[in-house]
N, CA, C and O atoms as a DFTB+ gen file, in Angstrom:
360 C
 N C O
     1  1      94.495     112.121     112.257
     2  2      96.032     111.108     111.401
     3  2      95.346     110.834     110.518
     4  3      94.121     110.787     110.405
     5  1      96.577     110.541     109.507
     6  2      96.431     110.841     108.198
     7  2      95.401     109.853     107.092
     8  3      95.065     108.675     107.205
     9  1      95.106     110.785     106.102
    10  2      94.644     109.509     105.168
    11  2      95.843     108.218     104.453
    12  3      97.056     108.343     104.282
    13  1      94.976     107.055     104.162
    14  2      95.920     106.204     103.456
    15  2      94.834     105.422     102.746
    16  3      93.690     105.359     103.195
    17  1      95.276     104.738     101.464
    18  2      94.428     104.608     100.582
    19  2      95.231     103.122     100.338
    20  3      96.426     103.251     100.073
    21  1      94.715     101.737     100.396
    22  2      95.451     100.497     100.308
    23  2      94.882      99.612      99.165
    24  3      93.885      98.904      99.305
    25  1      95.702      99.729      97.869
    26  2      95.375      99.393      96.596
    27  2      95.983      97.775      96.220
    28  3      97.174      97.481      96.329
    29  1      94.866      96.783      95.745
    30  2      95.450      95.861      95.412
    31  2      95.574      95.600      94.080
    32  3      94.434      95.517      93.624
    33  1      96.539      95.397      93.074
    34  2      97.159      95.354      92.404
    35  2      97.823      94.087      91.496
    36  3      98.506      93.268      92.111
    37  1      97.651      93.938      90.207
    38  2      98.086      93.116      90.224
    39  2      98.737      93.295      88.280
    40  3      98.287      93.610      87.179
    41  1     100.179      92.791      88.987
    42  2     101.526      93.760      88.022
    43  2     101.838      92.455      87.030
    44  3     101.866      91.275      87.378
    45  1     102.036      92.932      85.864
    46  2     102.666      92.260      84.864
    47  2     103.612      93.345      84.310
    48  3     103.411      94.445      83.794
    49  1     105.087      92.392      84.704
    50  2     106.326      93.568      84.123
    51  2     106.612      93.015      82.919
    52  3     105.994      92.047      82.475
    53  1     107.962      93.835      82.072
    54  2     108.401      93.539      80.965
    55  2     107.349      93.436      79.633
    56  3     107.384      92.607      78.724
    57  1     106.383      94.588      79.836
    58  2     105.353      94.884      79.098
    59  2     105.349      95.398      78.047
    60  3     105.740      96.508      78.410
    61  1     105.202      95.497      76.883
    62  2     105.419      96.646      75.633
    63  2     105.109      98.405      76.141
    64  3     105.573      99.482      75.767
    65  1     104.310      98.083      76.943
    66  2     104.299      99.707      77.368
    67  2     103.434     100.039      78.699
    68  3     102.837      99.067      79.163
    69  1     103.301     101.109      79.289
    70  2     102.851     100.892      80.502
    71  2     101.520     100.975      80.676
    72  3     101.061     101.588      79.713
    73  1     100.658     100.656      81.444
    74  2      99.458     100.964      81.621
    75  2      98.717     100.431      82.721
    76  3      98.781      99.220      82.936
    77  1      97.957     101.245      83.514
    78  2      96.744     100.478      84.603
    79  2      95.545     100.618      84.286
    80  3      95.203     101.672      83.750
    81  1      94.678      99.674      84.517
    82  2      93.645      99.709      84.077
    83  2      92.714      99.091      84.950
    84  3      93.235      98.181      85.595
    85  1      91.151      99.334      85.262
    86  2      90.656      99.310      85.988
    87  2      88.892      98.320      85.709
    88  3      87.857      98.802      85.248
    89  1      89.070      97.249      86.065
    90  2      88.025      96.442      85.345
    91  2      86.571      97.118      86.243
    92  3      86.492      98.004      87.094
    93  1      85.625      96.312      85.651
    94  2      84.096      96.387      86.032
    95  2      84.113      96.429      87.449
    96  3      83.606      97.368      88.063
    97  1      84.862      95.128      88.203
    98  2      84.300      94.855      89.444
    99  2      85.309      95.108      90.088
   100  3      85.507      94.487      91.132
   101  1      86.313      96.183      89.601
   102  2      87.428      97.120      90.356
   103  2      88.577      96.716      90.581
   104  3      89.369      97.521      91.072
   105  1      89.002      95.386      90.297
   106  2      90.157      94.793      89.993
   107  2      91.492      96.054      89.150
   108  3      91.265      96.818      88.211
   109  1      92.419      95.920      89.680
   110  2      93.378      96.642      89.175
   111  2      94.346      96.233      88.637
   112  3      95.128      95.738      89.448
   113  1      94.707      96.199      87.538
   114  2      95.498      95.542      86.801
   115  2      97.081      96.872      85.680
   116  3      96.977      97.862      84.955
   117  1      98.150      96.123      86.144
   118  2      99.126      97.660      85.740
   119  2     100.057      96.622      84.862
   120  3     100.165      95.406      85.025
   121  1     100.697      97.460      83.884
   122  2     101.836      96.567      83.379
   123  2     102.362      97.924      83.288
   124  3     101.814      99.026      83.314
   125  1     104.069      97.389      83.131
   126  2     105.345      98.173      83.578
   127  2     106.156      97.819      82.142
   128  3     105.936      96.863      81.399
   129  1     107.036      98.752      82.003
   130  2     108.103      98.129      80.725
   131  2     109.323      97.778      81.650
   132  3     110.336      97.282      81.158
   133  1     109.249      97.963      82.607
   134  2     110.761      97.293      83.552
   135  2     110.707      95.870      84.106
   136  3     109.663      95.403      84.561
   137  1     111.692      95.289      84.064
   138  2     112.059      93.670      84.447
   139  2     111.637      93.785      86.012
   140  3     111.636      94.810      86.694
   141  1     111.323      92.633      86.355
   142  2     111.116      92.131      87.895
   143  2     112.549      92.193      88.525
   144  3     112.561      91.747      89.673
   145  1     113.447      92.520      88.182
   146  2     114.860      92.609      89.008
   147  2     115.216      93.879      89.812
   148  3     115.053      95.073      89.558
   149  1     115.737      93.251      90.830
   150  2     115.886      94.593      91.605
   151  2     115.444      95.284      92.329
   152  3     116.014      96.007      93.146
   153  1     113.702      95.067      91.992
   154  2     112.942      96.121      92.549
   155  2     112.666      96.990      91.548
   156  3     111.630      97.607      91.792
   157  1     113.139      97.271      90.587
   158  2     112.790      97.869      89.360
   159  2     111.187      97.470      89.227
   160  3     110.330      98.093      89.854
   161  1     111.033      96.930      88.795
   162  2     109.480      96.657      88.044
   163  2     108.244      97.562      89.458
   164  3     107.422      98.467      89.318
   165  1     108.649      96.807      90.626
   166  2     107.798      97.710      91.918
   167  2     108.157      99.833      91.950
   168  3     107.425     100.765      92.284
   169  1     109.415      99.793      91.495
   170  2     109.565     101.243      91.518
   171  2     108.802     101.785      90.219
   172  3     108.169     102.805      90.492
   173  1     108.690     101.400      88.926
   174  2     108.129     101.707      88.082
   175  2     106.377     101.865      88.559
   176  3     105.721     102.905      88.613
   177  1     105.886     100.310      88.898
   178  2     104.467     100.432      89.512
   179  2     104.170     102.060      90.178
   180  3     103.423     102.957      89.785
   181  1     105.239     101.964      91.509
   182  2     105.088     102.876      92.694
   183  2     104.792     104.300      91.439
   184  3     103.653     104.758      91.349
   185  1     105.793     104.794      90.670
   186  2     105.286     105.764      90.142
   187  2     104.777     105.953      89.013
   188  3     104.911     107.083      88.542
   189  1     104.014     104.897      88.196
   190  2     102.843     104.443      87.177
   191  2     101.446     104.935      88.550
   192  3     100.400     105.420      88.119
   193  1     101.590     104.769      89.839
   194  2     100.297     104.308      90.485
   195  2     100.077     106.189      90.836
   196  3      99.037     106.845      90.862
   197  1     101.572     106.638      91.076
   198  2     101.448     108.219      91.590
   199  2     100.987     109.104      90.423
   200  3     100.398     110.132      90.757
   201  1     101.146     108.892      89.190
   202  2     101.218     109.712      88.042
   203  2      99.750     109.521      87.788
   204  3      99.382     110.589      87.299
   205  1      98.873     108.823      87.858
   206  2      97.772     108.158      87.917
   207  2      97.054     108.658      88.714
   208  3      96.062     109.141      88.168
   209  1      97.078     108.790      89.855
   210  2      96.382     109.140      91.186
   211  2      96.382     110.849      91.625
   212  3      95.530     111.374      92.342
   213  1      97.744     111.653      90.899
   214  2      98.083     112.941      90.780
   215  2      98.774     113.198      91.927
   216  3      98.872     114.386      92.233
   217  1      99.523     111.991      92.987
   218  2     100.586     112.741      93.696
   219  2     101.890     112.444      94.062
   220  3     102.493     111.591      93.412
   221  1     102.319     112.891      94.805
   222  2     104.091     112.734      94.388
   223  2     104.532     111.092      94.566
   224  3     103.946     110.353      95.358
   225  1     104.869     110.959      94.308
   226  2     105.729     109.549      94.201
   227  2     106.070     108.895      95.105
   228  3     105.918     107.688      95.291
   229  1     106.878     110.175      96.138
   230  2     107.196     109.736      96.954
   231  2     106.053     108.956      98.010
   232  3     106.594     108.292      98.894
   233  1     104.807     108.962      98.015
   234  2     104.065     109.029      99.365
   235  2     103.084     107.676      98.435
   236  3     101.854     107.641      98.483
   237  1     103.804     106.806      97.756
   238  2     103.081     105.559      96.730
   239  2     104.539     104.524      97.067
   240  3     105.700     104.826      96.791
   241  1     104.087     103.324      97.695
   242  2     104.793     102.328      98.026
   243  2     103.997     101.212      98.294
   244  3     103.007     101.220      99.027
   245  1     104.421     100.303      97.720
   246  2     104.502      98.689      97.832
   247  2     104.702      97.888      98.877
   248  3     105.737      97.236      99.012
   249  1     103.643      97.869      99.773
   250  2     103.754      96.832     101.017
   251  2     103.705      95.749     101.182
   252  3     104.051      95.184     102.219
   253  1     103.256      95.218     100.179
   254  2     103.260      93.633     100.646
   255  2     103.468      92.900      99.119
   256  3     103.118      93.500      98.102
   257  1     103.907      91.916      99.082
   258  2     104.177      91.113      97.440
   259  2     104.869      91.859      96.630
   260  3     104.450      92.332      95.574
   261  1     106.353      92.043      97.260
   262  2     107.819      92.636      96.539
   263  2     108.269      91.695      95.730
   264  3     109.054      92.122      94.884
   265  1     108.078      90.723      95.698
   266  2     108.482      89.406      94.938
   267  2     107.342      88.746      94.120
   268  3     107.568      87.971      93.191
   269  1     106.008      89.132      94.560
   270  2     104.705      88.185      93.685
   271  2     104.238      89.363      92.774
   272  3     104.530      90.545      92.958
   273  1     103.252      88.723      91.477
   274  2     102.709      89.339      90.809
   275  2     101.496      90.622      91.504
   276  3     101.335      91.818      91.260
   277  1     100.867      89.723      92.376
   278  2      99.650      90.604      93.130
   279  2     100.409      91.408      94.441
   280  3     101.182      90.819      95.196
   281  1     100.119      92.581      94.552
   282  2     100.797      93.701      95.621
   283  2      99.787      94.410      96.401
   284  3      98.631      94.680      96.076
   285  1     100.163      94.566      97.055
   286  2      99.341      95.668      98.077
   287  2     100.442      96.975      98.468
   288  3     101.356      97.022      99.292
   289  1      99.719      98.382      97.122
   290  2     100.304      99.555      97.311
   291  2      99.575     100.814      97.921
   292  3      98.539     101.336      97.512
   293  1     100.236     101.121      98.827
   294  2      99.934     102.285     100.118
   295  2     100.223     103.426      99.595
   296  3     101.332     103.882      99.318
   297  1      98.665     104.113      99.400
   298  2      99.066     105.538      99.037
   299  2      99.055     106.554     100.367
   300  3      98.149     106.725     101.182
   301  1      99.925     106.957     100.322
   302  2      99.511     108.119     101.415
   303  2      98.759     109.654     100.971
   304  3      98.750     110.023      99.797
   305  1      98.078     110.557     102.205
   306  2      97.116     111.337     102.164
   307  2      96.033     111.093     101.011
   308  3      95.363     112.055     100.636
   309  1      95.931     110.399     100.697
   310  2      94.600     110.546      99.732
   311  2      93.474     109.276     100.352
   312  3      93.959     108.249     100.827
   313  1      92.108     109.451     100.296
   314  2      91.150     108.363     101.010
   315  2      91.224     106.899     100.357
   316  3      91.698     106.853      99.222
   317  1      90.985     106.211     100.697
   318  2      90.262     104.971      99.577
   319  2      89.148     105.620      98.882
   320  3      89.058     105.386      97.677
   321  1      88.642     106.072      99.198
   322  2      87.739     105.942      98.033
   323  2      88.019     107.115      96.697
   324  3      87.882     106.971      95.483
   325  1      88.383     108.084      97.366
   326  2      88.908     108.921      96.502
   327  2      90.218     108.366      95.778
   328  3      90.058     108.628      94.586
   329  1      91.463     107.705      95.961
   330  2      92.359     106.748      95.162
   331  2      91.338     106.085      94.192
   332  3      91.583     106.243      92.996
   333  1      89.945     105.183      94.609
   334  2      89.423     104.134      93.683
   335  2      88.901     105.381      92.344
   336  3      89.208     105.294      91.155
   337  1      88.022     106.528      93.011
   338  2      87.252     107.087      91.797
   339  2      88.692     106.999      90.986
   340  3      88.974     106.060      90.242
   341  1      89.554     108.121      91.246
   342  2      90.751     108.443      90.568
   343  2      90.864     107.256      89.327
   344  3      90.408     107.088      88.196
   345  1      91.668     106.628      90.176
   346  2      91.539     105.777      88.732
   347  2      90.573     104.915      87.949
   348  3      91.088     104.409      86.952
   349  1      89.402     104.645      88.136
   350  2      88.328     104.301      87.791
   351  2      88.083     105.549      86.812
   352  3      87.448     105.245      85.802
   353  1      88.458     106.865      86.914
   354  2      88.262     108.098      86.217
   355  2      89.154     107.966      84.681
   356  3      88.985     108.346      83.523
   357  1      90.406     107.027      85.619
   358  2      91.630     107.118      84.137
   359  2      92.205     108.415      83.853
   360  3      92.997     108.548      82.919
């Protein structure tokens, strides 16, 4: 069975710059410059997470919360622990 990681992310669209941070409790916050129109913020989030985790963008998908600030992002081909370690490492 393929490895899959699911990450809970709080997204802020229309930010001044793109950034992804993880606090001491492990909460993930992302900021993207794209507006929340026609799925553009979700697409920007998927690209940001893919870059940060060093995986192809096609392996990253918003699976819950498409129109909400709190989202669940699925990353295929990466174990949960590995994804969390890569995010925490920055």
